[in-house]
LUMLUM-642420 format. One record per residue (C-alpha): residue number from 1; x, y, z; residue in one letter. Coordinates in Angstrom, 1 decimal, always signed. Layout:
<rs>
R   doro       px       py       pz   drenvex
R    NUM        X        Y        Z         A
...
</rs>
This chain:
<rs>
R   doro       px       py       pz   drenvex
R      1   -105.3    -16.7    -55.6         X
R      2   -103.0    -15.1    -58.1         X
R      3   -101.5    -11.7    -57.2         X
R      4   -102.8     -8.7    -58.8         X
R      5   -100.9     -6.5    -61.4         X
R      6   -100.1     -4.1    -58.8         X
R      7    -98.7     -6.6    -56.4         X
R      8    -96.6     -8.2    -59.3         X
R      9    -95.3     -4.7    -60.2         X
R     10    -94.3     -4.0    -56.4         X
R     11    -92.6     -7.3    -56.1         X
R     12    -90.5     -6.6    -59.4         X
R     13    -89.5     -3.2    -58.0         X
R     14    -88.5     -4.6    -54.6         X
R     15    -86.4     -7.2    -56.3         X
R     16    -84.6     -4.5    -58.4         X
R     17    -83.9     -2.3    -55.3         X
R     18    -82.3     -5.4    -53.5         X
R     19    -80.0     -6.3    -56.4         X
R     20    -78.8     -2.4    -56.7         X
R     21    -78.2     -2.5    -52.7         X
R     22    -76.2     -5.7    -53.1         X
R     23    -74.1     -4.2    -56.0         X
R     24    -73.5     -1.0    -54.0         X
R     25    -72.3     -2.9    -50.9         X
R     26    -70.3     -5.2    -53.0         X
R     27    -68.7     -2.1    -54.8         X
R     28    -68.0     -0.5    -51.5         X
R     29    -66.3     -3.5    -49.9         X
R     30    -64.0     -3.9    -53.3         X
R     31    -63.2     -0.2    -53.1         X
R     32    -62.3     -0.3    -49.3         X
R     33    -60.1     -3.4    -50.1         X
R     34    -58.4     -1.8    -52.9         X
R     35    -57.5     +1.3    -50.9         X
R     36    -56.2     -0.8    -48.1         X
R     37    -54.2     -2.7    -50.4         X
R     38    -52.8     +0.5    -52.1         X
R     39    -51.8     +2.0    -48.7         X
R     40    -49.9     -1.1    -47.9         X
R     41    -48.1     -1.0    -51.1         X
R     42    -47.0     +2.5    -50.3         X
R     43    -45.9     +1.9    -47.0         X
R     44    -44.0     -1.3    -48.0         X
R     45    -42.3     +0.8    -50.9         X
R     46    -41.5     +3.7    -48.5         X
R     47    -40.2     +1.4    -45.7         X
R     48    -38.1     -0.7    -47.8         X
R     49    -34.9     -1.8    -46.1         X
R     50    -36.0     -0.4    -42.8         X
R     51    -36.7     -2.5    -39.7         X
R     52    -40.2     -3.0    -38.8         X
R     53    -41.1     -1.4    -35.5         X
R     54    -42.2     -4.1    -32.9         X
R     55    -45.7     -3.8    -31.3         X
R     56    -45.1     -2.7    -27.8         X
R     57    -48.1     -4.6    -26.8         X
R     58    -46.7     -8.0    -27.6         X
R     59    -42.9     -7.6    -27.7         X
R     60    -40.5     -8.0    -24.7         X
R     61    -37.7     -5.3    -24.0         X
R     62    -34.3     -6.4    -25.2         X
R     63    -32.0     -7.7    -22.3         X
R     64    -29.5     -5.3    -20.8         X
R     65    -25.9     -6.5    -21.7         X
R     66    -24.2     -8.2    -18.6         X
R     67    -21.4     -5.7    -17.6         X
R     68    -17.8     -6.8    -17.8         X
R     69    -16.5     -7.6    -14.2         X
R     70    -14.0     -5.5    -12.8         X
R     71    -10.5     -7.1    -12.2         X
R     72     -9.2     -6.9     -8.6         X
R     73     -7.0     -4.1     -9.7         X
R     74     -9.7     -2.1    -11.2         X
R     75    -11.8     -2.6     -8.3         X
R     76     -9.3     -1.3     -5.9         X
R     77     -8.6     +1.8     -8.1         X
R     78    -12.4     +2.3     -8.2         X
R     79    -12.7     +2.3     -4.5         X
R     80    -10.2     +5.1     -4.2         X
R     81    -10.7     +8.9     -4.9         X
R     82     -7.0     +9.5     -4.7         X
R     83     -5.8    +10.3     -8.3         X
R     84     -2.3     +9.1     -7.3         X
R     85     -3.6     +5.7     -6.0         X
R     86     -1.7     +2.7     -7.6         X
R     87     -2.7     -0.8     -7.6         X
R     88     +0.4     -3.0     -7.1         X
R     89     +0.0     -6.7     -8.2         X
R     90     +2.2     -9.4     -7.0         X
R     91     +3.6    -12.3     -9.2         X
R     92     +5.9    -15.1     -8.6         X
R     93     +6.1    -19.0     -8.0         X
R     94     +3.6    -20.0     -5.5         X
R     95     +2.4    -16.2     -4.9         X
R     96     -1.1    -15.5     -4.5         X
R     97     -1.3    -12.3     -2.7         X
R     98     -4.1     -9.9     -3.5         X
R     99     -3.3     -6.6     -5.1         X
R    100     -2.8     -3.7     -2.9         X
R    101     -3.2     +0.1     -3.2         X
R    102     +0.0     +2.3     -2.7         X
R    103     +0.3     +6.1     -3.4         X
R    104     +2.4     +7.2     -6.5         X
R    105     +5.3     +9.2     -5.4         X
R    106     +5.2     +8.1     -1.8         X
R    107     +7.2     +5.4     -0.1         X
R    108     +6.1     +1.8     -0.4         X
R    109     +3.9     +0.8     +2.7         X
R    110     +4.0     -2.7     +4.3         X
R    111     +4.5     -4.8     +1.2         X
R    112     +3.1     -8.4     +1.8         X
R    113     +5.7    -11.2     +3.0         X
R    114     +4.3    -14.5     +1.6         X
R    115     +4.8    -17.8     +3.3         X
R    116     +5.7    -21.2     +1.7         X
R    117     +6.6    -24.3     +3.5         X
R    118    +10.2    -25.1     +3.1         X
R    119    +11.3    -21.9     +1.7         X
R    120    +12.3    -18.3     +2.8         X
R    121    +10.9    -15.3     +0.9         X
R    122    +13.7    -13.2     -0.7         X
R    123    +11.8    -10.1     -1.5         X
R    124    +10.0     -8.1     -4.4         X
R    125    +11.6     -7.1     -7.5         X
R    126    +11.1     -4.7    -10.4         X
R    127    +11.1     -7.6    -13.0         X
R    128    +11.1    -11.5    -13.4         X
R    129    +14.9    -11.3    -14.3         X
R    130    +15.7     -9.3    -11.2         X
R    131    +13.8    -11.8     -9.1         X
R    132    +15.7    -14.5    -10.6         X
R    133    +19.0    -13.0     -9.9         X
R    134    +17.9    -11.7     -6.6         X
R    135    +19.4     -8.3     -7.6         X
R    136    +19.8     -6.0     -4.5         X
R    137    +19.8     -3.0     -6.6         X
R    138    +16.2     -3.9     -8.0         X
R    139    +14.8     -5.2     -4.8         X
R    140    +11.8     -3.1     -3.8         X
R    141    +10.9     -2.3     -0.4         X
R    142     +9.6     +0.6     +2.0         X
R    143    +12.6     +2.6     +1.2         X
R    144    +11.6     +3.1     -2.4         X
R    145     +9.2     +5.6     -3.9         X
R    146     +6.1     +4.2     -5.7         X
R    147     +6.5     +4.8     -9.5         X
R    148     +3.7     +3.3    -11.7         X
R    149     +2.3     +3.8    -15.2         X
R    150     -1.4     +3.9    -15.9         X
R    151     -1.9     +3.6    -12.2         X
R    152     -0.8     +0.1    -12.0         X
R    153     +2.5     -1.8    -11.5         X
R    154     +3.4     -5.5    -11.0         X
R    155     +6.2     -6.5     -8.6         X
R    156     +7.8     -9.9     -8.8         X
R    157     +8.7    -12.3     -5.8         X
R    158    +11.7    -14.6     -5.0         X
R    159    +12.6    -17.4     -2.9         X
R    160    +15.5    -18.9     -1.2         X
R    161    +16.1    -21.7     +1.1         X
R    162    +16.7    -21.8     +5.0         X
R    163    +20.2    -23.5     +4.2         X
R    164    +21.2    -20.5     +1.9         X
R    165    +20.1    -18.0     +4.7         X
R    166    +22.1    -19.9     +7.4         X
R    167    +25.1    -20.0     +5.1         X
R    168    +24.9    -16.1     +4.2         X
R    169    +24.9    -15.5     +7.9         X
R    170    +23.7    -11.9     +7.5         X
R    171    +23.8     -9.5    +10.6         X
R    172    +21.9     -6.4    +10.2         X
R    173    +23.3     -3.2    +11.9         X
R    174    +20.9     -0.7    +13.3         X
R    175    +22.8     +2.7    +13.4         X
R    176    +22.2     +4.9    +16.4         X
R    177    +22.8     +8.7    +16.0         X
R    178    +21.8    +11.5    +18.4         X
R    179    +22.8    +15.3    +17.9         X
R    180    +24.5    +16.9    +15.1         X
R    181    +26.6    +19.8    +14.7         X
R    182    +28.4    +22.0    +12.1         X
R    183    +31.6    +22.5    +14.2         X
R    184    +34.3    +20.2    +13.1         X
R    185    +35.8    +19.9    +16.5         X
R    186    +32.4    +19.0    +18.0         X
R    187    +30.8    +20.4    +21.1         X
R    188    +32.5    +21.0    +24.2         X
R    189    +30.1    +19.6    +26.6         X
R    190    +29.6    +16.4    +28.7         X
R    191    +27.5    +15.1    +25.7         X
R    192    +30.2    +15.6    +23.2         X
R    193    +30.2    +11.9    +22.0         X
R    194    +26.6    +12.1    +21.0         X
R    195    +27.1    +14.8    +18.5         X
R    196    +28.3    +14.0    +14.8         X
R    197    +29.7    +16.5    +12.7         X
R    198    +27.5    +17.1     +9.8         X
R    199    +30.3    +16.7     +7.1         X
R    200    +31.0    +13.3     +8.6         X
R    201    +27.3    +12.3     +8.6         X
R    202    +26.9    +13.3     +5.0         X
R    203    +30.0    +11.1     +3.9         X
R    204    +28.5     +8.1     +5.8         X
R    205    +25.0     +8.5     +4.3         X
R    206    +26.6     +8.9     +0.8         X
R    207    +28.6     +5.8     +1.3         X
R    208    +25.3     +3.9     +1.9         X
R    209    +23.5     +5.6     -1.0         X
R    210    +26.4     +5.3     -3.6         X
R    211    +27.0     +1.3     -2.5         X
R    212    +23.3     +0.8     -2.7         X
R    213    +22.8     -0.5     +0.6         X
R    214    +19.5     -2.3     +1.2         X
R    215    +17.2     -0.4     +3.9         X
R    216    +15.0     -2.9     +5.6         X
R    217    +11.7     -1.8     +7.0         X
R    218    +10.8     -2.8    +10.6         X
R    219     +8.4     -5.4     +9.5         X
R    220    +10.9     -7.0     +7.3         X
R    221    +13.3     -6.8    +10.1         X
R    222    +10.8     -8.7    +12.1         X
R    223    +10.3    -11.3     +9.5         X
R    224    +14.0    -11.8     +9.2         X
R    225    +14.3    -12.5    +12.8         X
R    226    +11.6    -15.1    +12.6         X
R    227    +13.3    -16.8     +9.6         X
R    228    +10.6    -15.9     +7.1         X
R    229    +12.5    -13.2     +5.0         X
R    230    +16.1    -13.2     +3.9         X
R    231    +18.0     -9.8     +3.8         X
R    232    +21.0     -8.8     +1.6         X
R    233    +24.3     -8.8     +3.2         X
R    234    +24.6     -4.9     +2.7         X
R    235    +21.4     -4.2     +4.8         X
R    236    +21.3     -1.4     +7.2         X
R    237    +19.0     +0.5     +9.2         X
R    238    +19.5     +4.2    +10.1         X
R    239    +18.0     +5.7    +13.6         X
R    240    +18.2     +8.8    +15.6         X
R    241    +17.1     +9.1    +19.2         X
R    242    +15.3    +12.0    +20.7         X
R    243    +14.4    +13.8    +17.6         X
R    244    +16.7    +16.8    +18.8         X
R    245    +16.5    +20.2    +17.0         X
R    246    +19.8    +19.5    +15.4         X
R    247    +18.5    +16.3    +13.9         X
R    248    +15.5    +18.2    +12.5         X
R    249    +17.6    +21.1    +11.2         X
R    250    +21.0    +19.5    +10.1         X
R    251    +20.4    +15.7    +10.0         X
R    252    +17.1    +15.5     +8.1         X
R    253    +18.2    +17.5     +5.0         X
R    254    +21.0    +15.1     +4.8         X
R    255    +18.7    +12.2     +4.8         X
R    256    +16.6    +13.9     +2.2         X
R    257    +19.6    +14.6     -0.1         X
R    258    +20.6    +10.8     -0.2         X
R    259    +16.9     +9.7     -0.1         X
R    260    +17.6     +7.2     +2.6         X
R    261    +14.9     +5.5     +4.9         X
R    262    +15.6     +6.6     +8.4         X
R    263    +13.6     +6.1    +11.7         X
R    264    +13.6     +8.9    +14.4         X
R    265    +12.8     +7.7    +17.9         X
R    266    +10.6    +10.6    +19.4         X
R    267    +10.1    +11.5    +22.9         X
R    268     +6.2    +12.4    +22.4         X
R    269     +6.0    +14.4    +25.7         X
R    270     +8.1    +17.1    +23.9         X
R    271     +7.3    +16.6    +20.1         X
R    272     +3.8    +16.1    +18.6         X
R    273     +4.5    +17.3    +15.2         X
R    274     +4.3    +14.9    +12.1         X
R    275     +7.3    +13.6    +10.5         X
R    276     +9.5    +16.2     +8.8         X
R    277    +10.2    +14.2     +5.7         X
R    278     +8.7    +11.3     +3.8         X
R    279    +11.8     +9.5     +4.3         X
R    280    +11.8     +9.5     +8.0         X
R    281     +9.5     +7.3    +10.1         X
R    282     +8.6     +8.5    +13.6         X
R    283     +8.6     +5.9    +16.3         X
R    284     +8.3     +6.1    +20.1         X
R    285    +11.1     +7.0    +22.3         X
R    286     +8.3     +6.8    +25.0         X
R    287     +6.0     +9.6    +26.2         X
R    288     +7.4    +10.6    +29.5         X
R    289     +9.9     +7.9    +30.5         X
R    290    +12.8     +9.6    +29.4         X
R    291    +13.7    +10.7    +32.8         X
R    292    +15.6     +9.3    +35.7         X
R    293    +13.5     +7.1    +38.3         X
R    294    +13.9     +6.7    +42.0         X
R    295    +17.1     +4.5    +41.6         X
R    296    +18.9     +7.0    +39.2         X
R    297    +18.0     +4.9    +36.0         X
R    298    +15.4     +5.5    +33.6         X
R    299    +11.7     +5.4    +34.6         X
R    300    +11.3     +2.5    +32.4         X
R    301    +13.0     +0.2    +34.8         X
R    302    +11.2     +1.8    +37.9         X
R    303     +7.7     +1.8    +36.6         X
R    304     +5.2     -1.3    +36.7         X
R    305     +4.0     -3.0    +33.5         X
R    306     +0.8     -1.2    +33.6         X
R    307     +2.4     +2.1    +34.0         X
R    308     +4.9     +1.4    +31.1         X
R    309     +2.0     +0.2    +28.9         X
R    310     -0.1     +3.4    +29.7         X
R    311     +2.9     +5.5    +28.7         X
R    312     +3.4     +3.7    +25.6         X
R    313     +0.0     +3.7    +24.5         X
R    314     -0.1     +7.6    +25.0         X
R    315     +3.0     +7.8    +22.8         X
R    316     +1.6     +5.6    +20.1         X
R    317     -1.5     +7.6    +19.9         X
R    318     +0.4    +10.7    +19.2         X
R    319     +2.7     +9.0    +16.5         X
R    320     +0.0     +6.7    +15.1         X
R    321     +2.3     +3.8    +15.0         X
R    322     +3.6     +1.0    +17.5         X
R    323     +5.8     -1.6    +15.9         X
R    324     +9.1     -0.5    +17.5         X
R    325    +10.5     +1.7    +20.2         X
R    326    +13.9     +2.7    +21.6         X
R    327    +14.6     +2.2    +25.4         X
R    328    +15.7     +5.6    +27.0         X
R    329    +19.3     +5.5    +28.1         X
R    330    +19.1     +1.8    +26.9         X
R    331    +17.5     +0.8    +30.2         X
R    332    +15.2     -2.1    +30.2         X
R    333    +14.3     -5.2    +32.2         X
R    334    +11.7     -7.9    +32.0         X
R    335     +9.0     -5.7    +33.4         X
R    336     +9.7     -3.2    +30.8         X
R    337     +9.3     -6.0    +28.0         X
R    338     +6.1     -7.0    +29.7         X
R    339     +4.9     -3.5    +29.6         X
R    340     +5.7     -3.2    +25.8         X
R    341     +3.8     -6.4    +25.0         X
R    342     +0.7     -5.2    +26.9         X
R    343     +0.9     -2.0    +24.8         X
R    344     +1.2     -4.1    +21.5         X
R    345     +4.8     -3.3    +20.8         X
R    346     +6.7     -5.9    +19.0         X
R    347    +10.3     -4.8    +18.9         X
R    348    +12.5     -2.4    +21.1         X
R    349    +16.1     -1.2    +20.3         X
R    350    +18.7     -1.1    +23.0         X
R    351    +22.2     +0.6    +23.2         X
R    352    +23.9     -2.7    +23.4         X
R    353    +26.5     -3.3    +20.6         X
R    354    +25.8     -6.0    +18.0         X
R    355    +24.0     -6.9    +15.0         X
R    356    +20.5     -8.2    +14.4         X
R    357    +20.3    -11.9    +13.3         X
R    358    +17.7    -14.7    +12.7         X
R    359    +16.5    -15.5    +16.5         X
R    360    +17.6    -12.1    +17.9         X
R    361    +15.3    -11.2    +20.8         X
R    362    +13.0     -8.6    +19.4         X
R    363    +12.6     -6.6    +22.6         X
R    364    +16.3     -6.4    +22.9         X
R    365    +17.6     -5.4    +19.5         X
R    366    +21.4     -4.4    +19.6         X
R    367    +22.8     -1.4    +17.5         X
R    368    +25.8     +0.2    +16.2         X
R    369    +26.4     +3.8    +18.1         X
R    370    +28.1     +6.4    +16.0         X
R    371    +30.1     +8.7    +18.0         X
R    372    +31.7    +11.9    +17.4         X
R    373    +34.9    +11.6    +15.6         X
R    374    +34.0     +8.0    +14.0         X
R    375    +36.0     +8.0    +10.8         X
R    376    +34.6     +7.0     +7.6         X
R    377    +36.9     +4.0     +7.3         X
R    378    +35.6     +2.9    +10.9         X
R    379    +32.1     +3.4     +9.9         X
R    380    +32.6     +1.3     +6.6         X
R    381    +34.2     -1.5     +9.0         X
R    382    +31.2     -1.6    +11.2         X
R    383    +28.4     -1.7     +8.6         X
R    384    +30.4     -4.2     +6.3         X
</rs>
């Protein structure tokens, strides 16, 4: 059955509407595409030469750069809050010592003493040339003030042979002083020989300073005795017994004047104060054994080893150091030595005359006693 005219007209109108809708949709799509394209072109032109931002949903964060490891010297300095800290490095043949912190303007403290089979360490020096020549003037130790640039310094080690040490036959004098006086005639009492006239003491210290004597530290003397360290022929150790008031008021200023390392053997029962000078080491003259015992000799040869050890521990606690002591009145025996060992003391100075050499008994160190009236020429003869 053929459609009626009305049906044909309706079909034609429906087809025209469909064509118009299709054209409209197509135009809209084309228009949107054109607009999007225009926007992209504008953005491309505006952002020409600029980096394209990464999509945070898809990109990974850039890895952090690996920090440069600190050198051993830098790590040491970073570990210290002291603005005067100085990192000291050690160089030389066969030397692998780790750097150590010292304090600018203070004395060097316990520089290492390296070991090498078949050799003897010959000290630290300010330059490779000084180490090669083993110049005593440029040899560095605990008698020297730390001086560094940019908080760092390198010192250079040297070596010698056991045969060379034996041939040098060095004997180190330990000078022993007691009291001091400004009276040229000395003090008129039973202890007159103990006193030294300050002008004589000044002349003696000037001789040591002007002739650039080497001033070993106690750890160096110990290594020298053991054959592990060589010392220059013109080495000397300065000590005072008792820490008498005249030492503090008259002796120490002269030590400071000449910038010499000295050791004061302190009776800690009577003195608890810190050192009077950066150049003065305070070590023990016992705590309460500088008194006569039952037999008229010092308590140190009357006490048991345990009593001696207890006294020395008390003294060391006050001083903050052990290392070496001086026997009161020079009295000692095997029991005294045993007590010192129990308390952790390595060395002890007697009043016996002599020089310290390799192999010397560390608990019976001899000394050179300086008496009132010792002339400068006699002094020079005694210390070489």
